[in-house]
C-alpha positions as CSV (number, residue, x, y, z in Angstrom):
1,X,-0.4,0.0,-0.4
2,X,2.9,2.7,-0.9
3,X,1.8,3.3,-4.9
4,X,-1.5,5.2,-4.9
5,X,-1.8,5.4,-8.9
6,X,-3.4,2.0,-10.6
7,X,-1.6,0.6,-13.7
8,X,-3.7,-1.3,-16.0
9,X,-1.9,-3.7,-18.6
10,X,-3.9,-4.7,-21.5
11,X,-4.2,-8.5,-22.4
12,X,-2.5,-10.3,-25.5
13,X,-0.1,-12.5,-26.6
14,X,2.9,-11.3,-24.2
15,X,0.9,-11.4,-21.6
16,X,-1.6,-14.2,-21.8
17,X,0.2,-17.1,-23.6
18,X,2.4,-18.0,-20.3
19,X,0.6,-17.8,-17.4
20,X,3.5,-17.6,-15.4
21,X,4.1,-14.0,-17.4
22,X,0.8,-12.7,-16.5
23,X,1.6,-13.4,-13.0
24,X,4.9,-11.4,-13.3
25,X,2.8,-8.8,-14.1
26,X,0.6,-8.8,-11.5
27,X,3.4,-9.1,-9.3
28,X,5.3,-6.0,-10.9
29,X,2.3,-3.9,-9.9
30,X,-0.9,-4.4,-12.6
31,X,-4.2,-3.2,-10.5
32,X,-6.4,-4.0,-13.5
33,X,-6.4,-5.8,-16.8
34,X,-7.8,-4.5,-19.8
35,X,-9.1,-7.1,-22.3
36,X,-9.7,-5.9,-25.6
37,X,-12.4,-7.1,-27.8
38,X,-11.5,-6.1,-30.8
39,X,-9.4,-9.2,-31.2
40,X,-9.8,-12.8,-29.8
41,X,-12.7,-15.1,-29.2
42,X,-15.6,-15.2,-26.5
43,X,-13.8,-18.2,-25.3
44,X,-10.4,-16.3,-25.7
45,X,-12.4,-13.3,-23.9
46,X,-13.4,-15.1,-20.6
47,X,-10.8,-17.3,-20.5
48,X,-8.5,-14.5,-20.1
49,X,-10.6,-13.2,-17.0
50,X,-10.8,-16.3,-15.2
51,X,-6.9,-16.8,-15.5
52,X,-6.3,-13.3,-14.2
53,X,-8.5,-13.8,-11.3
54,X,-7.0,-17.4,-10.4
55,X,-3.7,-16.0,-10.4
56,X,-4.7,-12.9,-8.4
57,X,-6.5,-15.1,-6.1
58,X,-3.2,-17.4,-5.4
59,X,-0.8,-14.1,-5.0
60,X,-3.1,-12.6,-2.6
61,X,-4.2,-10.6,-4.6
62,X,-7.2,-8.8,-6.7
63,X,-7.4,-7.5,-9.9
64,X,-10.0,-6.0,-11.7
65,X,-11.5,-7.2,-15.3
66,X,-11.5,-4.0,-18.1
67,X,-13.8,-4.9,-21.3
68,X,-13.0,-3.1,-23.8
69,X,-15.8,-2.7,-26.7
70,X,-14.1,-2.5,-30.1
71,X,-16.7,0.1,-31.5
72,X,-17.3,1.6,-35.0
73,X,-14.4,-0.3,-37.5
74,X,-13.7,2.8,-39.6
75,X,-11.1,1.1,-41.8
76,X,-10.4,0.7,-45.5
77,X,-10.3,-2.1,-46.9
78,X,-7.1,-4.5,-48.2
79,X,-4.6,-4.3,-51.3
80,X,-4.1,-6.8,-54.2
81,X,-0.4,-6.6,-52.6
82,X,-0.7,-6.0,-48.9
83,X,0.7,-2.4,-49.5
84,X,0.8,0.8,-51.9
85,X,3.1,3.7,-51.3
86,X,1.4,7.2,-51.8
87,X,3.4,10.1,-52.4
88,X,2.3,13.9,-52.1
89,X,-0.1,14.9,-54.8
90,X,-1.3,12.0,-56.2
91,X,-4.7,11.3,-56.7
92,X,-6.2,9.1,-54.4
93,X,-10.3,7.3,-54.6
94,X,-11.7,5.9,-51.1
95,X,-14.2,4.2,-52.8
96,X,-16.8,2.1,-50.7
97,X,-17.8,-0.3,-53.4
98,X,-13.7,-1.5,-54.0
99,X,-13.3,-5.3,-53.7
100,X,-9.7,-5.3,-53.3
101,X,-7.4,-2.0,-53.8
102,X,-4.5,-0.7,-56.0
103,X,-2.2,2.3,-56.3
104,X,-5.4,4.6,-57.9
105,X,-8.1,3.5,-54.8
106,X,-8.5,1.0,-52.3
107,X,-12.2,-0.1,-50.6
108,X,-14.1,1.3,-47.2
109,X,-15.2,-1.2,-44.3
110,X,-17.1,1.4,-43.8
111,X,-19.7,2.0,-46.1
112,X,-21.3,5.4,-45.0
113,X,-18.1,7.3,-45.7
114,X,-18.9,9.4,-48.8
115,X,-22.7,10.5,-46.7
116,X,-19.6,12.1,-43.8
117,X,-17.3,14.4,-45.8
118,X,-17.5,16.6,-48.8
119,X,-15.3,19.2,-50.7
120,X,-12.1,20.2,-48.7
121,X,-12.3,17.4,-45.4
122,X,-9.1,16.0,-44.0
123,X,-8.9,12.8,-43.5
124,X,-6.5,11.4,-41.5
125,X,-5.3,7.4,-42.4
126,X,-3.4,5.4,-40.4
127,X,-3.1,7.4,-37.4
128,X,-2.5,10.3,-39.1
129,X,0.6,9.3,-40.6
130,X,-1.2,9.0,-44.6
131,X,-3.3,12.6,-44.9
132,X,-5.4,13.1,-47.3
133,X,-7.3,16.2,-49.1
134,X,-10.9,15.4,-50.1
135,X,-11.6,17.2,-53.6
136,X,-14.7,15.5,-54.5
137,X,-17.7,13.1,-53.4
138,X,-19.4,11.3,-56.1
139,X,-22.0,8.6,-55.1
140,X,-20.0,5.8,-53.1
141,X,-16.5,7.7,-54.4
142,X,-14.5,9.8,-52.2
143,X,-11.6,11.7,-54.7
144,X,-8.8,12.8,-52.8
145,X,-5.0,14.1,-53.0
146,X,-2.7,13.1,-51.2
147,X,-1.2,16.0,-48.6
148,X,1.3,13.4,-46.3
149,X,2.6,10.3,-48.0
150,X,4.0,6.9,-47.1
151,X,3.0,3.2,-46.6
152,X,-0.2,2.2,-46.8
153,X,-1.3,-1.3,-46.2
154,X,-4.5,-3.3,-45.0
155,X,-7.2,-1.9,-43.2
156,X,-6.2,1.2,-41.6
157,X,-8.0,3.1,-39.8
158,X,-9.7,6.6,-41.4
159,X,-10.1,9.6,-38.9
160,X,-12.1,13.0,-40.0
161,X,-9.8,16.0,-38.4
162,X,-12.2,17.7,-36.7
163,X,-14.5,14.6,-36.1
164,X,-17.7,14.4,-38.1
165,X,-18.1,10.8,-39.2
166,X,-21.4,9.2,-37.9
167,X,-20.8,6.0,-36.7
168,X,-23.1,4.8,-33.9
169,X,-20.4,3.9,-30.5
170,X,-22.2,0.8,-30.4
171,X,-22.4,-1.6,-33.1
172,X,-23.8,-5.0,-33.4
173,X,-20.3,-6.7,-32.5
174,X,-20.5,-4.5,-29.4
175,X,-24.2,-5.4,-28.6
176,X,-22.9,-8.9,-28.9
177,X,-19.5,-8.3,-26.9
178,X,-21.6,-6.0,-24.0
179,X,-23.4,-9.9,-23.2
180,X,-19.7,-11.3,-23.0
181,X,-18.7,-9.2,-20.3
182,X,-22.2,-10.0,-18.5
183,X,-21.1,-13.2,-18.5
184,X,-17.6,-12.6,-17.2
185,X,-19.1,-9.9,-14.6
186,X,-16.2,-7.8,-15.7
187,X,-15.8,-4.6,-13.3
188,X,-15.7,-2.2,-16.2
189,X,-17.2,-1.7,-19.8
190,X,-15.4,0.5,-22.3
191,X,-17.4,2.6,-24.2
192,X,-15.5,3.5,-27.7
193,X,-16.1,6.6,-30.1
194,X,-18.5,7.5,-27.5
195,X,-20.1,11.7,-29.0
196,X,-22.7,12.3,-26.2
197,X,-24.6,10.8,-22.6
198,X,-26.4,8.6,-24.7
199,X,-24.2,6.6,-26.1
200,X,-23.8,5.8,-22.3
201,X,-26.6,5.5,-21.0
202,X,-27.6,2.7,-23.5
203,X,-24.4,0.6,-23.3
204,X,-25.6,0.6,-20.0
205,X,-29.1,-0.6,-20.5
206,X,-28.2,-3.1,-22.8
207,X,-25.3,-4.1,-20.3
208,X,-28.2,-4.1,-17.1
209,X,-30.5,-5.9,-19.5
210,X,-27.6,-9.0,-20.2
211,X,-27.3,-9.6,-16.4
212,X,-23.8,-7.4,-16.0
213,X,-23.5,-4.9,-13.0
214,X,-20.1,-3.2,-14.9
215,X,-19.6,0.2,-13.7
216,X,-18.8,1.8,-17.6
217,X,-16.2,4.1,-19.2
218,X,-16.7,6.3,-21.5
219,X,-13.2,6.3,-24.2
220,X,-13.2,9.8,-24.8
221,X,-11.5,10.2,-28.6
222,X,-13.8,11.6,-30.5
223,X,-13.6,15.3,-31.0
224,X,-17.5,15.6,-30.4
225,X,-16.9,13.7,-26.7
226,X,-15.2,16.9,-26.2
227,X,-18.2,19.1,-26.4
228,X,-20.4,16.8,-25.0
229,X,-18.1,16.2,-22.0
230,X,-19.6,17.5,-19.2
231,X,-23.1,15.0,-20.4
232,X,-20.5,12.1,-21.2
233,X,-19.0,12.8,-17.2
234,X,-22.5,12.9,-15.8
235,X,-23.9,9.8,-17.7
236,X,-20.8,7.7,-17.2
237,X,-19.1,6.1,-13.9
238,X,-15.2,6.3,-15.4
239,X,-13.9,7.8,-18.8
240,X,-10.8,7.4,-20.4
241,X,-8.4,9.9,-21.7
242,X,-7.7,7.7,-24.9
243,X,-5.3,10.2,-27.1
244,X,-4.8,7.8,-30.1
245,X,-7.9,9.0,-32.2
246,X,-8.4,11.8,-30.3
247,X,-5.0,13.7,-30.5
248,X,-5.8,12.7,-35.2
249,X,-9.3,14.5,-34.8
250,X,-8.4,17.7,-32.6
251,X,-4.4,17.7,-33.5
252,X,-1.8,16.6,-31.3
253,X,-1.1,19.7,-29.8
254,X,-4.5,20.0,-28.0
255,X,-4.4,17.0,-26.2
256,X,-2.2,17.6,-23.4
257,X,-4.4,20.9,-22.1
258,X,-7.8,18.7,-23.1
259,X,-5.9,16.0,-21.1
260,X,-5.7,17.9,-17.7
261,X,-9.2,19.4,-18.1
262,X,-11.1,15.8,-18.7
263,X,-8.7,14.6,-15.1
264,X,-9.5,17.6,-13.6
265,X,-13.2,17.3,-15.1
266,X,-13.9,13.4,-14.0
267,X,-12.0,14.7,-10.2
268,X,-14.7,17.5,-9.7
269,X,-17.5,15.3,-10.3
270,X,-17.0,11.9,-7.8
271,X,-16.0,10.3,-11.0
272,X,-12.7,8.0,-12.2
273,X,-10.4,8.9,-14.9
274,X,-7.3,6.7,-16.7
275,X,-5.2,8.3,-18.7
276,X,-4.0,5.8,-21.9
277,X,-2.2,5.8,-25.7
278,X,1.7,5.4,-26.3
279,X,2.4,6.1,-23.0
280,X,5.8,3.4,-22.7
281,X,5.4,2.5,-26.0
282,X,9.0,2.7,-26.8
283,X,8.7,-0.3,-24.5
284,X,6.9,-2.9,-26.9
285,X,10.9,-3.1,-28.1
286,X,13.1,-2.0,-25.5
287,X,13.8,-2.9,-21.5
288,X,13.4,0.9,-20.7
289,X,11.6,4.1,-21.1
290,X,12.6,7.1,-23.2
291,X,12.5,9.8,-21.1
292,X,9.8,11.9,-22.7
293,X,7.8,8.6,-21.7
294,X,9.0,8.8,-18.0
295,X,7.0,12.7,-18.1
296,X,4.2,11.2,-20.0
297,X,3.5,8.8,-17.1
298,X,4.7,11.3,-14.6
299,X,2.4,14.2,-16.0
300,X,-0.5,11.7,-15.9
301,X,0.5,11.0,-12.2
302,X,0.8,15.2,-11.2
303,X,-2.4,16.0,-13.4
304,X,-4.5,13.2,-11.0
305,X,-5.3,10.1,-12.7
306,X,-6.6,7.1,-11.0
307,X,-4.8,5.3,-13.3
308,X,-2.3,5.1,-16.6
309,X,-2.8,2.2,-19.4
310,X,-0.3,-0.2,-21.0
311,X,-1.4,-1.0,-24.5
312,X,0.9,-3.0,-26.9
313,X,3.7,-2.5,-24.7
314,X,2.0,-5.4,-22.3
315,X,-0.1,-7.1,-24.7
316,X,2.8,-7.5,-27.8
317,X,5.9,-6.0,-26.5
318,X,8.4,-8.3,-25.9
319,X,8.6,-6.3,-22.2
320,X,5.4,-6.5,-20.7
321,X,7.0,-7.4,-16.6
322,X,9.4,-4.8,-16.9
323,X,6.7,-2.4,-18.4
324,X,4.8,-2.6,-15.7
325,X,7.5,-2.4,-13.4
326,X,8.6,0.6,-15.0
327,X,5.3,2.6,-15.0
328,X,5.2,1.7,-11.3
329,X,8.5,3.2,-10.7
330,X,7.5,6.2,-12.3
331,X,4.0,6.6,-10.8
332,X,5.8,6.5,-6.9
333,X,8.4,8.8,-8.5
334,X,5.6,11.2,-9.0
335,X,3.4,10.9,-6.8
336,X,6.0,12.1,-3.2
337,X,6.1,15.2,-5.7
338,X,2.4,15.4,-6.2
339,X,1.5,15.1,-2.1
340,X,3.6,17.6,-1.0
341,X,1.1,20.2,-1.2
342,X,-3.1,19.6,-0.6
343,X,-5.0,19.4,-3.8
344,X,-6.4,23.0,-4.8
345,X,-8.7,22.1,-6.6
346,X,-10.9,20.4,-4.1
347,X,-14.2,21.0,-4.8
348,X,-16.6,23.8,-3.0
349,X,-20.2,23.3,-3.2
350,X,-21.6,21.3,-0.6
351,X,-22.0,17.6,-0.2
352,X,-24.9,16.0,-2.5
353,X,-25.4,13.2,0.5
354,X,-24.6,11.6,4.1
355,X,-21.9,9.7,2.8
356,X,-20.2,12.2,0.9
357,X,-20.4,14.8,4.5
358,X,-18.6,11.3,5.8
359,X,-16.3,11.2,3.0
360,X,-14.9,14.9,3.2
361,X,-14.4,15.6,6.7
362,X,-12.9,11.7,6.9
363,X,-10.5,13.4,4.7
364,X,-10.3,17.1,6.0
365,X,-9.1,15.0,9.5
366,X,-7.1,12.7,7.8
367,X,-5.1,16.1,6.3
368,X,-5.2,18.0,9.9
369,X,-3.9,15.0,12.2
370,X,-1.4,12.6,11.9
371,X,-3.7,10.1,10.4
372,X,-2.2,6.6,9.8
373,X,-4.9,5.1,7.8
374,X,-8.1,5.1,7.0
375,X,-10.3,2.1,7.3
376,X,-13.8,2.6,5.0
377,X,-16.3,-0.4,5.7
378,X,-17.7,-0.6,3.0
379,X,-21.0,-2.6,1.3
380,X,-20.6,-0.8,-2.6
381,X,-17.0,0.8,-2.7
382,X,-19.1,4.3,-2.8
383,X,-17.7,6.0,0.3
384,X,-14.4,4.7,-0.8
385,X,-14.7,6.4,-4.1
386,X,-15.8,9.3,-2.7
387,X,-12.6,9.7,-0.5
388,X,-10.6,9.1,-2.7
389,X,-11.3,12.0,-4.7
390,X,-9.8,14.5,-2.0
391,X,-5.8,14.8,-2.7
392,X,-4.1,12.5,0.6
393,X,-1.4,10.5,1.5
394,X,-3.4,8.1,3.9
395,X,-4.2,5.3,2.9
396,X,-8.1,4.3,2.2
397,X,-8.3,0.6,3.2
398,X,-11.8,-0.7,1.7
399,X,-12.6,-3.0,3.5
400,X,-15.6,-4.8,2.4
401,X,-17.2,-8.6,2.4
402,X,-18.4,-8.4,-1.6
403,X,-15.4,-9.4,-4.4
404,X,-17.6,-7.6,-6.8
405,X,-16.9,-3.8,-4.8
406,X,-13.3,-5.5,-4.0
407,X,-12.4,-5.7,-7.9
408,X,-14.2,-2.5,-8.4
409,X,-12.2,-0.4,-6.2
410,X,-8.7,-1.5,-7.7
411,X,-9.0,0.9,-10.0
412,X,-9.8,3.9,-7.5
413,X,-6.5,5.8,-6.5
414,X,-5.3,5.7,-2.9
415,X,-8.0,3.1,-2.5
416,X,-6.9,-0.8,-1.3
417,X,-9.2,-4.2,-1.0
418,X,-9.3,-6.3,1.5
419,X,-11.7,-8.7,2.3
420,X,-13.4,-8.4,5.5
421,X,-16.9,-8.3,7.5
422,X,-18.9,-11.1,6.0
423,X,-21.5,-12.0,8.5
424,X,-20.8,-9.6,11.2
425,X,-23.5,-7.3,12.1
426,X,-22.3,-6.0,15.2
427,X,-21.1,-2.3,15.0
428,X,-18.9,-2.8,18.0
429,X,-17.3,-5.9,16.8
430,X,-17.2,-5.2,13.5
431,X,-14.6,-2.3,14.2
432,X,-12.4,-3.8,16.6
433,X,-12.2,-6.5,14.3
434,X,-11.2,-3.8,11.8
435,X,-8.8,-2.7,13.7
436,X,-6.9,-6.3,14.3
437,X,-7.1,-6.2,10.6
438,X,-5.2,-3.8,9.5
439,X,-2.7,-4.4,12.8
440,X,-2.3,-8.1,11.3
441,X,-1.3,-6.7,7.9
442,X,1.4,-4.0,8.9
443,X,-0.8,-1.6,8.2
444,X,-0.9,0.1,11.3
445,X,0.7,-0.1,14.6
446,X,0.0,0.5,18.2
447,X,-0.4,3.6,18.9
448,X,-1.5,5.3,15.9
449,X,-4.0,7.0,15.0
450,X,-6.8,6.1,12.1
451,X,-10.1,6.4,11.3
452,X,-12.9,4.5,10.5
453,X,-16.3,4.8,8.9
454,X,-19.1,2.5,8.8
455,X,-22.5,2.6,7.9
456,X,-25.8,1.8,10.4
457,X,-27.5,-0.2,10.3
458,X,-24.8,-2.7,9.7
459,X,-25.1,-4.2,6.3
460,X,-27.2,-1.4,4.2
461,X,-26.0,-0.5,0.8
462,X,-25.1,3.0,0.4
463,X,-25.8,3.5,4.2
464,X,-22.1,5.3,5.3
465,X,-22.9,8.2,8.4
466,X,-20.1,7.1,11.0
467,X,-17.2,8.1,11.5
468,X,-14.7,7.4,14.3
469,X,-11.3,8.5,15.4
470,X,-9.4,5.8,16.8
471,X,-5.8,5.0,18.6
472,X,-4.7,2.1,17.6
473,X,-4.4,-0.6,20.4
474,X,-6.2,1.8,23.1
475,X,-9.6,-0.3,23.6
476,X,-7.7,-3.3,24.1
477,X,-5.6,-1.2,26.8
478,X,-8.2,0.1,28.5
479,X,-10.2,-3.0,29.0
480,X,-7.1,-5.0,30.5
481,X,-6.9,-2.1,33.0
482,X,-10.9,-2.6,33.9
483,X,-11.5,0.6,32.7
484,X,-13.1,0.6,29.2
485,X,-12.6,3.9,27.6
486,X,-14.6,5.1,24.7
487,X,-12.5,5.2,21.5
């Protein structure tokens, strides 16, 4: 319980082919695994989720599972020779009727693209490596001039600069994959290419209909999502700053400021936030990160992100364990600076619920007193989430009898899940056993001051209404002398 920022690692051949590698990744610091539904089968997804949980259990740890929907497949088709080379000034046609491409044209997986563009629109292919300017649109053909050339190969993605593509966030494949996410009891469901809060609400409705109860994460990667950010955050439980496609649509120079804005907005609204894309990209083929990558991860930590994410580095890279270890090392170092001052971005509005009032009082007290730890006895994890929105160096231990709650809090910054409280209903016994639990784990020692929060009556979800300040061991000392004192 030292590192506060959580690490999300994408699963793939590099991390799943050998269970020992995944075990080493978890030992190195993985808190949540991401299962990318763009690749693999239903059976593989279910197997990877089960393998993760089994390995985590054998290590005595809790690891969350994030199921990431593919979203609309806006890509070109295939070429006769697999690839072509485009030069600046070349004429090139995107043709939705073309079956197999050549030097002059290529087909489209997304057949509606001709309806979404017009003359002078700019199209970015292969993560912006190829840039096409639209000269005219005729029926199912988009006639373009190459503004930035290079090698173009099969099935590369397409973005429109400035946004404006009408593809829905949820495709037929996504709808089926939501059922798979429900079947695996995913802790988080990431919805790709959302444009509005309604995209998130629709995904949640489908998930609940399938029997799932994952927290919903909206991936912010379209320019339209920036305009609808408040609505999307309101509809979501978490957001992901998905910087890859977002940078193509809004321009790479705009992303750093947007990242800070999104992290700040999520925290202010008591929502979670993950920062993703190319964080340690060079570690796909190298055992150490570049200095720029170290700074990138550190800045996300300093911005207040809940988690940083590895993509290809852990899914297909040569050094997945080293990438996790490097990310953990950078997070720890950055957090030293982050915790020098109390976060100045605290909300000034009044608490909306009793739970929020207790959470704020707890964190205010933790800042003022020399509190060793906070024990949040929680059914749903809500109070632990609210506490985690307030910056503090004090660890928040989420004590819960529910496995689903413990897995969800793996993404909460500064919160650590511990199994506790099953079949207990006496508040005094619970508080004493909770103190013993933290003592046995070495989180606190006799004489330390700690805070406990609990809801009465015990076992009611969303019922945290009590904060207690306790000097560890004092109650037992008093009992031994025959003079029982209240904590």
